[in-house]
N, C-alpha and C positions, 0 to 999 in steps of 0.2 A: 271180332265180327259182330256185326249190323242186326239188330233184332228186324226179321219180319214181319212182326205187330203180334195180333190178337189171334186168338184160337178161330179160323175162318168158319164159313158154310156150313164144312162137313163134318166140323167140330172135331177135326185133328191138330193139334198143337204141334203145326207145322216148322213153329222157331225152334220148340226145344228136337224136333226131328231131324232138324240139317244140322244143329249143332251137335248133338250126337255123333249123326255119319260124317262131318267134317271132325269133328273130336279122336273118333275111329283114325281118323288117316294121318293127323299130324303128332304121329309118334316119332316118325322118322326127323320129324324137325325139330324136337323134344331133343331126339338123342346128339342130333347135329350141335346144336347150341350151349348140351352140354360138354361133346367133345369140345369146342371150339375154346369153353372158361376153363376146360381141362390144361388143355397147350397151353393157353394164354399162364394161368397160372405156375407153369412150369418152368415155362421161358423166363417168369419173374425171380422162382427162387434160383434158378440159373444165373442168370444177372448178380443176384445176392452173394453166389457161391464166387462169382467174378471180386467182387470185392476182398471178399474171404483171402482168395488167392493173389490179388493186389497186395495185401498186408503180409503176405510172408513174403514175398520178392522182395516187401519195401524192409523187411527183417534180414535177410539172408545178406541181401546185398551192403551189409553193414561189416560184411565178414569175410566178401567173396576177394579182396584183396590184400597183399600182404602188409600193410600200410592199416588196412582196418582189424586186423587180428592182432598187431603188432602191440600188444595196451601196454607200455612200460609206466611207474612214476618215476618221474626226477624229485630228486630230493639234496638240495645244501645245505653247508655247514653253517654259512652267512648270505645273507642277501643285498649285502651292504655297497659290494664289487660290483657282482652282476647278477644275470639271470638267465639259469641254465632252463628250457624248456623239449618239450618232445615232440617229432614232425610225425611220428608212429612208427618209423623206421629204425631205431635205435636198438641196442643190446643190452644184455646189462654188463653193467662195467661201476668201476671207480678210478676218479681222476682229481688229481692237486693241481687247483690251477690257481697261477700267482697275474694277476694283471699289472703289466710293466708300463705301458701307458697306451693313453688313450687316442686314438685319431681324431685330428682336429683339421680346421680351416684354416686358411691364413687370413689375418688381420691385419692392414698397412694404414699407417696414419700418415696423413701430407705433413706438409710446415706447417706452423701457425700462423695465424691470417690477423693481421690486428682492423677490423672493417666491424662496421654496426652490425652486422645482421649477415646470413649466408648470403642474400639477395643483393650484396653491394658488392659494387668490382673489386678483385683482387689486385688488379696491376700486374698481374704477371703474365708473363709473354715468352713461348716458346713450342717445344713440339716433344711429346712424348710418347711410347710406345705400351701398350699392353698385350701379354702373349697368360694364357694359362696353357699349364704341361707342357706338351710337345705341340699344341696344337700354331698354326699363324697369328702372329702378334699383329696386334690393330694400331694404329699413327692417330694421334689428337693432334688440333694445333689450337694452343691456347692464348688467346689475345688479351691485351691491358685490359678490355672492357669488359668481359668474362667475370659471372660470380661463381662462386661454389657451387647454388642450385643448380644454374646452367650447365656446368663442367659435370655434375653427377649427372642429371639427365645423360648428358650427352655421351658420357663412360655405360650406364644404364641400358643405350641401345645400341651399345655396339654390337652385342650379341652372344656374347664371351657368358663364361660361367664366372659372373663377378655382380656384388651388390655396392653401390658408392649411397651414402649417409654424409649425415654432418654430426659434429661432436663438438662442445662447445665446454671449453675449460673453466675452472673457478675464475682465473684473472678477466675471462671474457673474451679470450683469443678463439677464435674456432680453424676446428682443421677441418678434416676431410678422408673419411676412414671409403678405404676398397676392401670389400670381403669376399675369400672365394666362397663358391656356393658350393662346395664339393669340399669334405675332408678326403685324405691321404695324400701323401709326397707327392705324387704321381700327377697330383692336379695344385700345384705350387703358381702362385701367381708372379709375375717376371715383370719387372717395367725397366724401361731404361730410355735413354735420351737418343733424340734425332734432330738431325739438319744442322746445321751452322750459321752462325754468326753474319753480318753485313758484310763483312769482312773475306767472307767465304771461306775461312778457314778454323776459325777457332767456331768448336764448335759450343753449342747452346747448352745450357745449363739446364738440368732440372726442374724445368720452373713450377712444378708443386712439392717438389721434396722429397717424392715416393721414394728415390732410389736410395733413401737418408740412411745413415745407421744412428743418430740420437748423440751424436757426441756432443752437440752440444742442444737446451732447452725446448728452442722452439725448431730444432732439428726434425726432419718426417722419419718416421722407422717402422719397420715392419714387427711388431708386438708379440705376434703368435705367426710360426713358419706351421706350413700346410705339415701334418705330420700321419702313418700310420698309428695303427694300434696293435701293442704288443702284447702278447702275453704268454705266459709259460705253462705249456700244461704235459706237468709229470716231468719236466727238467727240459723238453723242449719247446723253444722259442719258434711262435708262427702271427704271422704280420699279415694284416689286412689293411684295409684301405678305410674303412668305416668301423663303427664299434659293436657290429653285429659281426660275430665269427660263425661261419656255418662251414663246412667240410672236414674241420680239423676236427671233433668228435664225431662221427656218420650218424647221423638221425637227433643232435643234441646243437642246435644253434643257441649261442651264449651273445647275450645281451649282457655289454659293458658298459661298467655305470661310474666308478675310480678306481685308482691306483689300490690295490692291494698293501701297500707298504705305508705306514703312516707312521713318521718321529725316528723313521728310518729303520722300521720294523716290521716284514715283511709277513702277513696274515694268508695263507694260499687258503682259497675257499675249497672245500672238499664235493664233490659232486656227484652223487650214487643217481647207478641207474638201474632199475629192479624192474621184474615182470609184472603187471597191474594185474594180478591173480581176479580180485574182486570184480573189476571192467569187464573182463572176456568170461567169465560167470554171467554176470548179467543179459551180455548180448547172446549167450547160450540160452538163455532163460527165455530169451523174448523168441530166438528163435523156434524153441520145443513149444513153448507155449500159441506162437503164430499158427508151426504146420499141423499139433493139434487139432485147431480150431477149424483147417480146413481137413484134417480126417474126419472131424466130427459133424462137421457140417452135411459131410457127401453121404454118410452110415443114415443120417437123419432124414435126410432126401430121398436115399436109395430104400431105406430100410432094412440099412446092411444089421446085423446083429438081430437084438429082442424087439426092439421097436418099430413099429410100423410104418411105411414110407409118409414122409409127410404129405407129399403131393402121389395120388393114384401113379398118375402117366412115369413119375417117376422110378415106381417101385422096380427095385431089381438091375437099373439101369445099364446095361454095359457099356457106355461111355463114361457114365459114373465110376464103372469098378477099375478102367482102362485108365481114367486120372489119378487115383489112387494108386493102382500099377506103377507109373509113368514116378511118381512122387516118393513111393518105399523103395523103385531099384536107384534115385539118385541120391536118397538117404545113405544107401546101402551103399553107392560106391566107395570103391579101394582105391587110396593111391600108392598103392606097390610098386615101386620101380620106380614113383615120384617123387617122394617124400625124402626119400635118402636118412632119414631119422626112424627114431623109434613106433612111429605109430602111421597105421593104413588106412583106417577105418573110426567113422564116430565109436563106435563098439570099444574099439582098444581106448577110447579116453572117457569112457562112461556113458555117451550116448547112446543107446537101444531099442527098438521098435519091439513094441509089444505082441500080445496076439491082436487087439484092436486093434492094429495099424499104427497107435498113437507112440510119442516117441516118450522115452523117460532120461531123466539125468543123474547119474549118482555123483553131487558135488564133489565128494572126499575125491573119487577114482579121477574127477579131469581136474581139479583143483593138484593132484601131484601132479599129473601128466603135463602140465604147463611148468612149473617146477622140474620139471626132474628136463624136458626139451622142449621150449618155447618157441624152437625154432620149425622144430618137423608139429609143431601145432598149427605152425603158420602154412608148413605146406603141404598137411591136410586140409585145412578149410578156406586156405585160397590157391586162385588160380594165379601159374607164373606171368610176369609180363607179357603182353606178345602172344601166349599161347592160345590156344582154342579148346582145349581141354584140359581133366584136373584141376585140383578143389570141389569137394564136396560140395563149398555153400556155393560156390558157381555153377554147379552140376544141378542144384536144387533149382536155382536162378533159369537156366537155361532151361529147365522142364516146367518150372509156372508159366515160361515167357513161351515157350510154343505151345503152352495148352493154350493161352490166352490171345496168343495172337489173333487180328481182329479177322485174317479171311484166310489163313490153311490150320488156326488152334479147330481142338476139340470139343472147343467149349461153343464156341461161336459158332461150328456146324451144327451141334444139337439145338441149340438154342434156336436158330434160324431154322430147323426141321421145325418143330417146335410152332415158331410165329407161324411162317407155312401153312402150316396144318388149319392152325387156326381162322386164318385168312378164306382158306378154301372151304373149310366149314359154312362160316359163313356164309362167303356164295352161295351154295350148296343148297343154306336153308334156307336164302334169300330165296331162293330158284322154287322150290318146293315151296315156301311161302304164298309164294306167288300163285301157280299150280293148285293149290287150295284154296284159296280168295275167288280162283276157277270155279271152281267144281261147287264152291258154293253158292256163288252168284246162277249154276246152271240150275244148281239145285232150287232155289228160291223163284226161277223161274216158272219151272217143272212143277213144285207145288203150287204157285200160284196160278198157270194154266188148269191143271186140276181143281182147285178151290173154284174157280170160278165155271169149267164146267159143271161141276156137280151145282152150283149155283143154277144156271140155266136150267138142270133139268129137272130139281128141283121145282122150278117155276111153269115151266113147259107141265110137268106132272099136275101141280098145281091146275091148270086151265084144262087139262084134261079131262081132269077128277070134275069139273065145275061143268062142264058140257054133256059129261054121262048123268 
């Protein structure tokens, strides 16, 4: 507020007087500004709480499906022939596995050609066909001017799952290799002749010798036929088109590397699947820590317990208390009738709610529960596939989602209330400040007029005094 100047002719400090009068009227503005500041502080704290709730959601989401909860360790007696892993759905068990045969792709070589290089015409003439598995055969015509390079390029352009390339022998002769791109007997590559000679009756010979049997050194031949992998699991044979065996042992993919028979002696690999207690204990500890982080934050903000509220506006806030109530209800959710096992609540497995609303874990009890019935633990923590309810962790996740929903959530609604209140306070304070400024201007004008009138009266009095 601007000063009106020095003490006037009347001897009254009008500036101090105006400041006093205006100051007496400014109390509502101060209160509105304070309220707006408190509302903004409350909104900021609720935003922070939203981040803490988000951390809780992230943590429980690591245990809200059966795959997440089913933590198992896979061990094996040897890794030279295969590698066994867990995809999270495995169940405890022990298996003896022998790798009888690896899956492989077909590799076929043409007859040998005595040419300077692969870009020299081979002088072959005729037609042949290539087919992969049960697919449609593709025909190729070879003329005497074709080179092995051009033939390979044309084979590669047929759109079949084959790859053609060159191989040069120690004696300098060159062969064409045609390799299947996929393993498994269903992906065998078949070669055939097509067409007849000029007499119209004699079948053309295979121009590249790809149908050869290798009877003579320079003949073409198939050196490796397409084949399936074969493993024996506890005496039961399993075949796959690749060297990755899935579906045989539920939840345990097998990556095959070599046969287990060496020098006529088969040494089976023993694969053991056991519950990974430590991994699940770590996850539960993380969930408890995140849950308690939310509870402690709410207690601090609302002043629940012996600690004063961190923000006055949130002291005893009903929305914060409701949030705690929702989370507690979710945590004590019972899966009775759904789990079909030994455990129906977190308390059954050693996770309990204390008087202040935080969770505590009895690791010994939880460890015993995991060992006794890991399947029941899965059903207690995780929600069944395609189900809309069940599973304590999924229920807590749903509760957090409802609380933090941007349009309908309790947290957002409460934050919006404080944001809107702060804006209204700001608008009201600005209006009152405008009114107060107008009041101050009127006072200045009035005191200025009074001072001027006083000055005139003084001057008139002096004139009359001289006249007398």
